[in-house]
C-alpha positions in Angstrom: -102.1 -77.3 58.1 -100.3 -75.0 55.6 -101.3 -77.2 52.7 -104.9 -76.1 53.0 -104.2 -72.4 52.5 -104.4 -70.4 49.4 -100.9 -69.2 48.9 -102.1 -65.7 48.1 -102.9 -64.2 51.5 -106.0 -64.7 53.5 -108.0 -61.5 52.6 -109.1 -62.7 49.1 -112.7 -63.7 48.4 -112.9 -67.4 48.0 -116.3 -67.3 46.4 -118.1 -65.2 43.9 -120.7 -62.9 45.6 -124.3 -64.1 45.3 -127.1 -62.2 43.7 -129.7 -63.8 46.0 -132.2 -61.3 47.3 -132.6 -60.8 51.1 -134.9 -63.4 52.7 -134.5 -66.0 49.9 -132.9 -69.2 51.2 -130.0 -70.6 49.3 -130.4 -73.9 47.5 -129.8 -76.8 49.9 -127.7 -79.9 49.6 -128.9 -81.9 52.6 -127.7 -85.3 53.8 -128.3 -88.2 51.5 -130.5 -90.6 53.5 -134.2 -90.2 54.0 -135.1 -88.8 57.4 -138.3 -87.8 59.2 -137.2 -84.4 60.5 -136.1 -82.6 57.2 -137.6 -82.2 53.7 -135.1 -83.8 51.4 -135.5 -85.2 47.9 -139.1 -86.4 47.3 -138.6 -89.3 44.9 -142.3 -89.8 44.3 -142.6 -86.1 43.3 -139.5 -86.5 41.1 -140.9 -89.5 39.3 -144.3 -87.8 38.7 -142.7 -84.6 37.5 -140.4 -86.4 35.0 -143.2 -88.6 33.6 -145.6 -85.7 33.3 -143.0 -83.7 31.4 -142.3 -86.6 29.0 -146.1 -87.1 28.4 -146.6 -83.4 27.7 -143.7 -83.6 25.2 -145.3 -86.6 23.5 -148.6 -84.8 23.3 -147.1 -81.7 21.7 -144.9 -83.6 19.3 -147.3 -84.9 16.7 -146.1 -88.4 17.2 -148.3 -91.3 18.2 -145.8 -92.7 20.6 -142.1 -92.4 21.7 -139.8 -95.5 21.5 -136.8 -94.7 23.7 -133.4 -96.3 23.6 -131.3 -93.4 25.1 -130.8 -94.7 28.7 -131.3 -91.2 30.2 -134.6 -90.9 28.5 -135.5 -94.4 29.8 -134.6 -93.4 33.3 -136.6 -90.1 32.9 -139.8 -91.9 31.8 -139.6 -95.3 33.5 -137.8 -94.4 36.7 -135.5 -97.4 36.3 -131.8 -97.7 36.1 -129.2 -100.2 35.0 -125.6 -98.9 34.8 -123.2 -98.6 31.9 -122.5 -102.3 31.4 -126.0 -102.9 30.0 -127.5 -99.5 29.9 -125.8 -98.3 26.8 -125.9 -101.5 24.8 -129.1 -100.7 22.9 -131.0 -103.6 24.4 -133.2 -101.7 26.8 -136.1 -99.8 25.3 -139.3 -98.1 26.5 -142.5 -97.2 24.8 -144.4 -94.1 25.8 -148.0 -94.2 24.6 -150.6 -91.4 25.2 -152.6 -91.8 28.4 -150.8 -95.0 29.5 -148.1 -96.0 31.8 -144.7 -96.5 30.0 -143.8 -100.1 28.9 -140.2 -101.1 29.5 -138.4 -104.0 27.8 -135.4 -104.8 30.0 -132.6 -107.3 30.5 -133.4 -110.8 31.9 -133.7 -110.9 35.6 -133.8 -107.1 35.9 -137.5 -107.4 34.9 -138.2 -109.5 38.0 -136.4 -107.0 40.1 -138.5 -104.1 38.7 -141.7 -106.0 39.4 -140.6 -106.4 43.1 -139.2 -103.0 43.7 -140.4 -100.5 41.1 -144.1 -100.9 41.4 -145.2 -97.6 39.8 -146.5 -99.3 36.7 -148.5 -102.6 36.4 -146.3 -105.8 36.3 -147.2 -106.5 32.7 -145.5 -103.2 31.7 -142.1 -104.7 32.6 -141.2 -107.2 29.8 -138.0 -109.1 29.0 -136.3 -107.8 25.9 -133.1 -108.4 24.0 -132.0 -107.1 20.6 -128.6 -108.6 20.3 -125.9 -106.5 22.0 -125.2 -104.1 19.2 -125.2 -106.7 16.5 -123.4 -109.5 18.4 -126.4 -111.6 17.7 -126.9 -111.1 13.9 -130.3 -109.4 13.2 -130.8 -111.8 10.2 -130.1 -114.9 12.2 -132.6 -117.5 13.4 -133.4 -115.6 16.5 -135.4 -112.9 14.7 -135.0 -110.7 17.8 -135.6 -107.4 16.1 -138.4 -108.6 13.9 -140.3 -110.0 16.9 -139.7 -106.9 18.9 -141.0 -104.6 16.2 -144.1 -106.9 15.7 -144.9 -106.6 19.4 -144.4 -102.8 19.3 -146.6 -102.5 16.2 -149.3 -104.5 17.9 -149.3 -102.0 20.9 -149.4 -99.0 18.5 -152.4 -100.5 16.7 -154.1 -101.3 20.0 -153.6 -97.7 21.1 -155.0 -96.4 17.8 -151.8 -94.5 16.9 -150.2 -96.9 14.3 -150.9 -94.4 11.5 -149.0 -91.6 13.3 -145.2 -91.3 13.3 -143.3 -93.2 16.0 -140.7 -90.9 17.7 -137.3 -92.5 18.3 -134.3 -90.9 20.1 -131.4 -93.1 19.0 -131.5 -96.4 17.1 -129.4 -99.2 15.5 -129.7 -99.3 11.7 -131.1 -102.9 11.5 -133.9 -102.0 14.0 -134.7 -98.9 11.9 -134.8 -101.0 8.8 -137.2 -103.4 10.5 -139.5 -100.6 11.6 -139.6 -99.4 8.0 -140.2 -102.9 6.7 -143.2 -103.3 9.0 -144.6 -99.9 7.7 -144.0 -97.8 10.7 -143.2 -94.1 10.0 -140.4 -92.6 12.0 -139.9 -89.2 13.6 -137.3 -87.7 16.0 -138.1 -88.1 19.7 -134.8 -86.8 21.0 -135.6 -83.2 20.4 -138.9 -83.2 22.4 -137.3 -85.3 25.1 -134.4 -82.9 25.6 -136.9 -80.1 25.6 -138.8 -81.9 28.4 -135.7 -82.5 30.4 -134.4 -78.9 30.2 -136.4 -77.5 33.2 -135.4 -79.1 36.4 -137.7 -79.4 39.4 -136.7 -78.8 43.0 -135.7 -82.5 43.5 -133.5 -82.6 40.4 -131.8 -79.4 41.5 -131.2 -80.8 45.0 -129.7 -84.0 43.5 -127.4 -81.9 41.3 -126.4 -79.9 44.3 -125.7 -83.0 46.4 -123.6 -84.4 43.5 -121.6 -81.1 43.4 -121.1 -81.2 47.2 -119.4 -84.6 46.8 -117.0 -83.2 44.3 -116.3 -80.2 46.6 -115.0 -82.7 49.1 -113.0 -84.7 46.5 -111.2 -81.5 45.4 -110.1 -81.1 49.0 -108.6 -84.6 48.9 -107.0 -83.8 45.5 -105.4 -80.6 46.9 -104.0 -82.5 49.8 -102.5 -85.2 47.5 -101.4 -82.8 44.8 -97.6 -82.9 45.4 -94.7 -83.5 43.1 -94.3 -87.2 42.4 -98.0 -88.1 42.3 -99.1 -89.3 38.9 -102.2 -88.1 37.1 -103.7 -91.7 37.2 -103.3 -91.8 41.0 -105.4 -88.6 41.3 -108.0 -90.3 39.1 -107.9 -93.4 41.3 -108.3 -91.2 44.4 -111.3 -89.4 42.9 -113.0 -92.6 41.9 -112.5 -94.2 45.3 -113.8 -91.1 47.2 -116.8 -90.6 44.9 -118.0 -94.2 45.2 -117.5 -94.0 49.0 -119.7 -90.9 49.0 -122.5 -92.9 47.2 -121.9 -92.0 43.5 -123.8 -94.3 41.2 -121.5 -93.7 38.2 -118.1 -92.1 37.8 -118.3 -91.3 34.1 -114.9 -89.8 33.7 -112.1 -87.9 35.4 -109.8 -85.7 33.4 -106.3 -85.2 35.1 -104.1 -82.9 33.1 -100.8 -81.4 34.2 -97.6 -79.6 33.1 -97.0 -79.5 29.4 -100.1 -81.6 28.7 -102.3 -78.6 29.6 -102.0 -76.9 26.2 -103.5 -78.1 24.0 -106.2 -79.6 26.2 -106.3 -83.4 25.6 -109.4 -84.2 27.6 -108.0 -87.3 29.2 -105.5 -88.5 31.8 -102.1 -90.4 31.6 -99.5 -91.8 34.0 -97.5 -88.5 33.8 -95.6 -87.7 37.1 -96.7 -84.2 38.4 -93.7 -81.9 38.9 -93.0 -78.8 41.1 -94.4 -75.6 39.5 -96.8 -77.5 37.2 -100.2 -76.1 36.5 -102.7 -79.0 36.7 -106.4 -79.1 36.0 -109.1 -81.7 36.6 -112.6 -82.4 35.5 -114.8 -84.6 37.7 -117.8 -86.1 36.0 -120.0 -88.4 38.1 -123.6 -88.9 39.0 -125.6 -89.2 42.2 -129.1 -90.8 41.8 -128.5 -90.1 38.1 -127.7 -86.4 38.3 -124.4 -85.4 36.9 -121.5 -83.1 37.6 -119.1 -81.5 35.2 -116.7 -79.6 37.4 -113.2 -78.4 36.5 -110.6 -76.8 38.8 -107.1 -75.7 38.1 -104.2 -75.6 40.6 -100.6 -74.6 40.9 -98.4 -77.4 42.3 -96.2 -75.9 45.0 -96.0 -72.5 43.3 -97.3 -70.6 40.3 -95.5 -68.5 37.7 -96.6 -65.1 36.5 -97.6 -66.6 33.1 -99.8 -69.2 34.9 -101.4 -66.6 37.1 -102.1 -64.3 34.1 -103.8 -67.2 32.2 -105.9 -68.0 35.3 -106.9 -64.4 35.7 -108.1 -64.2 32.1 -110.0 -67.5 32.3 -111.7 -66.1 35.5 -112.6 -62.8 33.8 -114.2 -64.7 30.9 -116.1 -66.8 33.4 -117.3 -63.9 35.5 -118.4 -62.0 32.4 -120.5 -65.1 31.3 -122.0 -65.5 34.8 -122.9 -61.8 34.9 -124.8 -62.2 31.7 -126.9 -65.2 32.9 -130.4 -64.6 34.1 -133.9 -65.6 33.1 -135.2 -64.1 29.9 -131.8 -63.6 28.4 -131.0 -65.1 25.0 -128.2 -67.6 24.8 -126.7 -65.5 22.0 -126.3 -62.6 24.5 -124.3 -64.9 26.7 -122.2 -66.3 23.8 -121.4 -62.7 22.8 -119.4 -62.1 26.0 -117.3 -65.3 25.5 -114.0 -64.9 23.7 -113.7 -65.6 20.0 -111.7 -68.6 18.9 -109.0 -66.3 17.5 -108.6 -64.6 20.9 -107.0 -67.8 22.3 -105.2 -69.2 19.3 -107.7 -71.1 17.2 -108.7 -70.6 13.5 -112.5 -70.9 13.9 -115.3 -71.8 16.4 -115.5 -75.4 15.4 -111.8 -75.9 16.1 -112.1 -74.2 19.5 -115.5 -75.8 20.4 -115.7 -77.0 24.0 -113.2 -74.6 25.5 -115.5 -71.6 26.1 -119.1 -72.8 26.3 -121.9 -74.0 28.5 -123.8 -77.3 28.4 -126.9 -78.4 30.2 -126.6 -80.9 33.1 -129.1 -83.4 34.3 -129.4 -87.2 33.8 -127.1 -86.7 30.8 -123.8 -84.9 30.8 -124.7 -82.8 27.7 -128.3 -81.6 27.7 -129.9 -78.2 26.9 -128.9 -75.5 26.7 -125.7 -75.6 24.8 -124.3 -72.0 24.7 -121.4 -71.2 22.5 -120.3 -69.0 19.6 -120.6 -72.0 17.3 -124.3 -72.5 17.7 -125.9 -69.8 19.9 -125.4 -66.7 17.7 -127.4 -68.3 14.8 -129.9 -70.3 16.9 -130.5 -68.7 20.3 -132.7 -70.0 23.1 -134.2 -68.0 26.0 -132.8 -68.9 29.5 -135.5 -69.9 31.9 -135.6 -70.5 35.7 -135.0 -74.2 36.3 -132.3 -74.6 33.7 -129.1 -76.1 35.0 -125.8 -76.0 33.1 -122.0 -76.0 33.4 -120.1 -73.0 32.2 -116.5 -73.6 31.0 -113.6 -71.3 30.2 -110.0 -72.1 29.2 -107.0 -69.8 28.7 -103.6 -71.0 27.4 -100.6 -69.4 29.2 -97.9 -67.4 27.5 -95.3 -70.0 28.5 -96.7 -72.2 25.6 -97.5 -75.2 27.8 -99.6 -74.2 30.9 -103.3 -73.4 30.8 -106.1 -72.5 33.1 -109.5 -74.3 33.0 -112.5 -73.3 35.1 -116.0 -74.7 35.2 -118.9 -73.5 37.3 -122.3 -75.3 37.5 -125.1 -72.8 37.5 -128.9 -73.0 38.3 -131.0 -70.3 36.6 -133.4 -68.9 39.3 -136.2 -66.4 39.2 -133.8 -63.7 40.5 -130.6 -64.6 38.6 -128.3 -67.6 39.2 -127.0 -69.8 41.9 -123.6 -71.4 41.5 -123.4 -75.0 42.8 -119.7 -75.6 42.5 -118.1 -74.3 45.8 -114.4 -75.2 45.7 -112.5 -71.9 45.6 -111.9 -70.7 42.1 -111.8 -66.9 42.1 -108.0 -67.0 42.2 -105.5 -69.6 41.2 -105.4 -72.0 44.1 -101.8 -73.2 44.9 -101.8 -76.7 46.4 -99.2 -77.4 49.1 -97.2 -74.1 48.6 -93.5 -74.2 49.5 
């Protein structure tokens, strides 16, 4: 089984040492089905936690209610899910009123399904809704879809006694916004309080994130086995999609597959390029399990690695380890950003031009949540790291050969005692796949 080994001798550490104190159990990623003999994800507890966080955010916001179109916010508050085909078309919306169960307007027969299977709110809180598929049904047409929807929402605000207060909205289509204004409803931003609510994950959210990462650990083993000269980037993407859906993923959002001369500059996509001997190749696997996402890069040598490629990897790893060493509760995100390399250190003019190569982003129901840690935003506007935050830390280093590059990403949970790393596929050293 030579194709499973490291290509660098067997005495190297595969995994970064943990800071976990003696007697503290590691975070678990148990099996996925419900069983009677182990504590696994408690979905009732998860639903209660998320709704209580959202309600507390509403109460603290100064808004009378939240009207939510962002489909991660809808899932967080209503505990319902429809995938990408309908979920991001701006036709599903939820109203969060103080002291009440959320009301969800959803697509056609999905409403009947929710009434049968999602019985945590009264039946009348699931209502059919449709706003026109991002303008495909003209808002000024005879259907009056948006006008009728706003009239119904306004009636509920009046009934709840909050019509005089601002209505918080996360994202919105312009014609819907104009209709709210026409009917005299004042608007505020609900996305900021909702992201604040979502930033601290409970034990169930962390377990789901860990299970999602475990699935990608396994997919990377499949990728390593397949990563030989002659395979195309798109074939690796197909392999990863197939394996993730077999594992039970509910959405494969994106797979980046980048090899050879495409590594630098980083294009953030995949093509039909044929992978060649001696290429450096890196991948990003972004999927979700029960809604909870991964963002998980790994870099490999194909058959062998050059000195230039190894040097770039070593540098990317040093930057990663410096960042991970800085992470613990109570630390400011500016302190973490300080240890990341400056844009000029790896060939960019400024932080905006280099954004996304050396940074961290929160992970949860959405791919990019809080905190965002980078030199672009954190030095001016730091946040304090707290236990329960989960984010992905990314580093990137171009190689001196002008084409290769190393990309590493570790998913991190902030704990009371420091951090736990969820991403387990070996990344301390450059992993050479199928060495000659």
